[in-house]
KETORNU-835552 format. One record per residue (C-alpha): residue number from 0; residue in one letter; x, y, z. Coordinates in pm, 1 decimal, always signed. Layout:
 pos code       px       py       pz
 NUM    a        X        Y        Z
...
END
This chain:
 pos code       px       py       pz
   0    m  +4416.0  -1401.2  +1356.7
   1    e  +4078.4  -1554.3  +1273.7
   2    y  +3957.9  -1528.1   +915.4
   3    n  +3598.3  -1543.9   +795.3
   4    t  +3680.4  -1855.3   +594.3
   5    q  +3762.9  -2035.0   +920.9
   6    r  +3441.5  -1931.3  +1095.6
   7    s  +3110.3  -2110.9  +1091.6
   8    h  +2843.6  -2016.7   +840.7
   9    l  +2599.4  -1742.6   +939.1
  10    s  +2243.6  -1867.3   +912.5
  11    m  +2095.1  -1516.7   +920.8
  12    k  +2341.6  -1244.1   +829.5
  13    e  +2112.1   -963.4   +941.6
  14    y  +2174.8  -1053.0  +1306.8
  15    g  +2552.1  -1059.1  +1279.0
  16    r  +2835.0  -1275.2  +1410.3
  17    h  +2787.0  -1193.6  +1779.6
  18    i  +2425.6  -1313.7  +1790.2
  19    q  +2532.1  -1633.7  +1617.6
  20    k  +2799.4  -1688.2  +1883.3
  21    m  +2540.1  -1636.0  +2156.8
  22    v  +2316.3  -1895.8  +1994.7
  23    d  +2606.6  -2139.6  +1983.5
  24    y  +2671.1  -2066.9  +2351.1
  25    l  +2309.6  -2156.5  +2433.8
  26    l  +2361.6  -2499.3  +2280.2
  27    n  +2646.7  -2564.4  +2522.7
  28    i  +2448.1  -2477.3  +2839.6
  29    s  +2350.7  -2799.9  +3014.2
  30    d  +2133.6  -2643.1  +3285.9
  31    k  +1784.2  -2613.1  +3134.1
  32    p  +1652.2  -2326.0  +3357.4
  33    k  +1963.6  -2122.0  +3284.7
  34    r  +1936.7  -2202.9  +2913.6
  35    q  +1573.5  -2091.2  +2913.9
  36    e  +1664.2  -1769.6  +3091.6
  37    q  +1947.8  -1689.8  +2849.9
  38    a  +1723.9  -1765.8  +2551.9
  39    a  +1466.7  -1510.4  +2672.1
  40    i  +1743.2  -1249.8  +2713.1
  41    l  +1872.4  -1326.2  +2364.6
  42    i  +1521.6  -1277.2  +2221.1
  43    e  +1508.1   -929.9  +2376.6
  44    l  +1849.1   -846.4  +2229.5
  45    m  +1744.2   -966.1  +1884.5
  46    g  +1438.0   -743.9  +1900.4
  47    f  +1649.9   -447.4  +2010.0
  48    l  +1888.0   -492.9  +1715.6
  49    n  +1599.4   -509.1  +1467.9
  50    p  +1345.5   -242.1  +1568.9
  51    h  +1187.9   -244.3  +1221.6
  52    l  +1036.8   -584.3  +1301.2
  53    k   +820.0   -432.3  +1573.2
  54    n   +574.8   -310.6  +1309.4
  55    v   +545.9   -662.0  +1167.4
  56    e   +258.1   -879.1  +1277.8
  57    d   +358.7  -1156.0  +1521.7
  58    f   +685.0   -978.6  +1601.2
  59    r   +799.3  -1203.7  +1886.0
  60    h   +681.3  -1515.4  +1706.0
  61    k   +923.9  -1438.6  +1423.5
  62    l  +1208.4  -1381.7  +1669.6
  63    w  +1157.2  -1722.8  +1828.7
  64    d  +1145.9  -1887.1  +1485.4
  65    h  +1469.2  -1711.5  +1391.6
  66    l  +1631.8  -1834.6  +1711.4
  67    y  +1546.0  -2195.2  +1631.7
  68    y  +1659.4  -2152.8  +1274.7
  69    m  +2000.0  -2009.3  +1375.6
  70    s  +2051.9  -2306.2  +1610.7
  71    d  +1976.5  -2544.8  +1324.2
  72    f  +1667.4  -2651.7  +1523.9
  73    k  +1889.0  -2811.9  +1789.7
  74    l  +1800.2  -2570.2  +2071.2
  75    e  +1587.5  -2731.4  +2343.1
  76    v  +1399.8  -2449.1  +2513.7
  77    d  +1032.0  -2381.5  +2574.5
  78    s   +867.2  -2133.1  +2341.8
  79    p   +534.5  -1949.4  +2384.6
  80    y   +466.6  -2032.0  +2019.8
  81    p   +460.7  -2356.1  +1820.5
  82    i   +815.8  -2480.4  +1774.0
  83    p   +906.6  -2504.4  +1404.4
  84    t  +1079.9  -2804.1  +1256.3
  85    k  +1347.6  -2827.6   +991.9
  86    e  +1117.6  -3003.2   +749.0
  87    t   +832.3  -2752.7   +765.3
  88    y  +1021.1  -2425.3   +819.5
  89    k  +1077.5  -2336.5   +453.4
  90    v   +780.1  -2512.5   +302.3
  91    k   +616.6  -2281.9    +50.3
  92    p   +238.1  -2247.1    +57.4
  93    d    +27.1  -2353.9   -233.6
  94    p     +5.3  -2086.0   -503.6
  95    l   -318.8  -1892.9   -517.8
  96    p   -524.0  -1955.8   -827.9
  97    y   -511.2  -1657.7  -1060.6
  98    p   -859.0  -1551.2  -1176.1
  99    k   -896.7  -1620.1  -1545.1
 100    r  -1153.3  -1371.4  -1660.2
 101    y  -1183.2  -1248.8  -2015.4
 102    p  -1409.8   -943.3  -2027.4
 103    n  -1572.9   -854.7  -2354.4
 104    h  -1480.6   -488.9  -2308.6
 105    r  -1127.4   -495.5  -2172.1
 106    h  -1083.8   -118.6  -2183.9
 107    l  -1350.9    -89.9  -1912.0
 108    g  -1265.6   -399.7  -1712.0
 109    k  -1460.9   -689.1  -1569.0
 110    n  -1600.5   -492.9  -1273.8
 111    v  -1801.1   -262.7  -1501.2
 112    e  -1964.2   -561.6  -1664.7
 113    e  -2054.1   -703.5  -1323.4
 114    i  -2205.5   -371.7  -1210.3
 115    i  -2404.4   -349.5  -1533.1
 116    g  -2530.6   -703.0  -1470.8
 117    k  -2647.9   -601.7  -1122.1
 118    a  -2812.6   -289.4  -1262.0
 119    l  -3006.1   -496.3  -1513.7
 120    k  -3134.5   -722.5  -1234.2
 121    e  -3241.1   -428.2  -1016.0
 122    t  -3619.6   -401.5   -978.3
 123    n  -3626.0    -58.0   -815.4
 124    e  -3632.3   +197.8  -1094.5
 125    d  -3468.9   +473.3   -886.9
 126    k  -3176.1   +249.8   -789.8
 127    k  -3147.5   +125.5  -1145.7
 128    q  -3129.7   +481.8  -1276.2
 129    g  -2872.6   +574.6  -1010.7
 130    l  -2656.1   +279.6  -1112.0
 131    a  -2681.4   +383.0  -1477.3
 132    n  -2566.2   +735.9  -1392.0
 133    a  -2277.0   +604.6  -1181.6
 134    i  -2167.9   +366.5  -1457.9
 135    a  -2175.4   +645.3  -1716.0
 136    y  -1970.2   +869.6  -1489.4
 137    y  -1708.2   +599.7  -1435.8
 138    m  -1689.5   +524.8  -1808.0
 139    k  -1630.1   +891.6  -1888.2
 140    l  -1375.4   +926.0  -1609.0
 141    s  -1186.4   +617.3  -1725.3
 142    y  -1179.3   +744.4  -2083.5
 143    s  -1046.5  +1085.5  -1972.1
 144    n   -775.1   +930.3  -1757.5
 145    w   -645.2   +701.9  -2029.5
 146    h   -682.4   +922.9  -2335.7
 147    k   -624.0  +1265.1  -2172.0
 148    e   -910.4  +1414.2  -2370.3
 149    s  -1283.0  +1465.3  -2333.2
 150    v  -1547.5  +1238.4  -2480.1
 151    s  -1903.0  +1320.1  -2582.2
 152    d  -2201.5  +1196.3  -2384.8
 153    q  -2341.9  +1035.6  -2699.3
 154    a  -2030.2   +816.7  -2732.5
 155    i  -2070.7   +706.1  -2369.7
 156    q  -2438.4   +626.9  -2431.1
 157    n  -2357.7   +426.8  -2743.6
 158    e  -2098.5   +225.3  -2550.9
 159    l  -2344.0   +168.7  -2267.4
 160    d  -2611.3    +55.6  -2515.1
 161    s  -2377.2   -199.7  -2670.2
 162    i  -2291.8   -347.1  -2329.0
 163    s  -2639.7   -343.2  -2171.7
 164    g  -2835.3   -412.9  -2488.3
 165    g  -3000.7    -70.9  -2477.9
 166    q  -3159.1   -129.7  -2136.0
 167    l  -2964.8   +136.4  -1944.1
 168    v  -2995.2   +508.1  -2021.1
 169    f  -2837.3   +773.6  -1798.9
 170    n  -3023.8  +1098.5  -1741.5
 171    n  -2758.6  +1282.0  -1539.8
 172    t  -2483.7  +1422.1  -1761.1
 173    p  -2149.3  +1302.3  -1618.0
 174    t  -1925.4  +1606.0  -1565.1
 175    i  -1555.4  +1543.7  -1509.5
 176    r  -1387.0  +1815.6  -1304.8
 177    k  -1082.4  +1959.8  -1474.5
 178    d   -758.3  +1855.1  -1316.8
 179    r   -585.6  +2118.4  -1109.1
 180    e   -256.4  +2046.7  -1278.2
 181    d   -396.8  +2180.1  -1604.3
 182    a   -472.9  +2512.5  -1441.7
 183    k   -113.7  +2568.5  -1328.1
 184    p   +118.9  +2786.2  -1539.5
 185    a   +363.2  +2614.4  -1770.7
 186    n   +671.4  +2717.2  -1572.1
 187    g   +525.4  +2581.9  -1246.8
 188    r   +553.3  +2921.2  -1067.6
 189    k   +280.1  +3086.7   -871.7
 190    i   +117.1  +3395.0  -1016.6
 191    f   +115.6  +3695.1   -784.2
 192    t    -77.4  +4014.5   -849.3
 193    v    +63.8  +4348.4   -737.5
 194    r   -182.2  +4612.0   -626.3
 195    n    -79.2  +4962.8   -726.8
 196    n   -216.3  +5270.4   -557.7
 197    s   -395.7  +5503.8   -791.2
 198    n   -241.5  +5814.7   -637.0
 199    g   +115.3  +5686.8   -676.2
 200    k   +175.0  +5644.5   -302.6
 201    n   +340.1  +5353.1   -127.2
 202    n   +214.2  +5168.9   +179.7
 203    n   +351.4  +5436.0   +415.2
 204    g   +154.9  +5709.1   +244.3
 205    n   +467.3  +5864.6    +90.1
 206    n   +507.1  +5959.8   -271.5
 207    r   +753.6  +5775.2   -486.2
 208    n   +952.1  +6087.0   -559.5
 209    g  +1065.1  +6103.4   -195.9
 210    k   +812.4  +6357.5    -60.6
 211    n   +567.2  +6290.4   +218.2
 212    n   +203.7  +6399.9   +240.0
 213    n   +302.4  +6747.3   +367.0
 214    g   +516.5  +6813.1    +61.7
 215    n   +846.2  +6828.7   +250.8
 216    n  +1152.6  +6665.2   +112.8
 217    r  +1298.2  +6380.3   +315.4
 218    n  +1652.6  +6481.8   +246.0
 219    s  +1594.3  +6833.9   +377.8
 220    n  +1443.0  +6694.6   +697.9
 221    n  +1743.5  +6472.1   +747.5
 222    r  +1982.5  +6766.9   +705.7
 223    n  +1788.2  +6980.1   +955.3
 224    n  +1794.2  +6700.0  +1209.6
 225    f  +2168.9  +6661.7  +1157.1
 226    k  +2225.2  +7039.3  +1223.4
 227    k  +2022.0  +7025.7  +1543.1
 228    r  +2228.7  +6743.3  +1683.0
 229    y  +2566.2  +6895.7  +1616.2
END
C-alpha cells in the first residue's frame, strides 16, 4: 500500500495526483515530438478539469504556466507563450502608490471639491449653473443616504457657499425621490383590495344566501334533478 507520506509533493493541489503523475511521465519521454504531442493533450485535459478558468483572461496561457510550474520548470517543450522561469514566476509586482489626498470636507469627498473647482473655472454661465445644480443635488442625496433624514435647501446652500466661497448658487431645488422601501408596509406583505358588489352578489351573479337571479333555491333544483334521474 502506498501512503501519501511516501508520495512526491503536489505542486498544485487543485489538479490532483493523476495530473501530477502525467507531468512526471512527460519528463521521462525522450522523443521530443511525442513529448510535445503529449504535452498538448495534457493541456486540454487540464482545461477540461478546470472549466472555471475559461472565463479568465489568457486562459490557455495560465495552463501552460501551470504545466511548467508542476514540472519544476524542467519540461522541455515548445509553448505558444513566453516560457516562465523559476526565478521570475513568483516575483510580485511593485505595489501601486496609494493616493494621499486629504479633502477639507471629508463628508463629501475629494471628487466634489474637484467638480466645484471645475465649476468655478467654467466661463459659460449656463454650464456653470448646471454644474451648481448637479453639485447641490449630489450633496443633498449624500446627506440623505448617510443620515436617513431630509435636509433643508438653505443648509445645502450654506455648505456650498463655504466650499466655493459664495460663487456658486443653485436655482433648481434638488428633490430627492422617496425610497420605495419606505412605502412598503411594516410586515413586508402586499396590500390587496377586495371589491365588493353593492347588490350583495358574487361573480356568478348569485346571491350569497344561495339563491340565483330567478329567486329559486339551489337546493330545491338539485333535489328536482335527482328525482328526474332516478
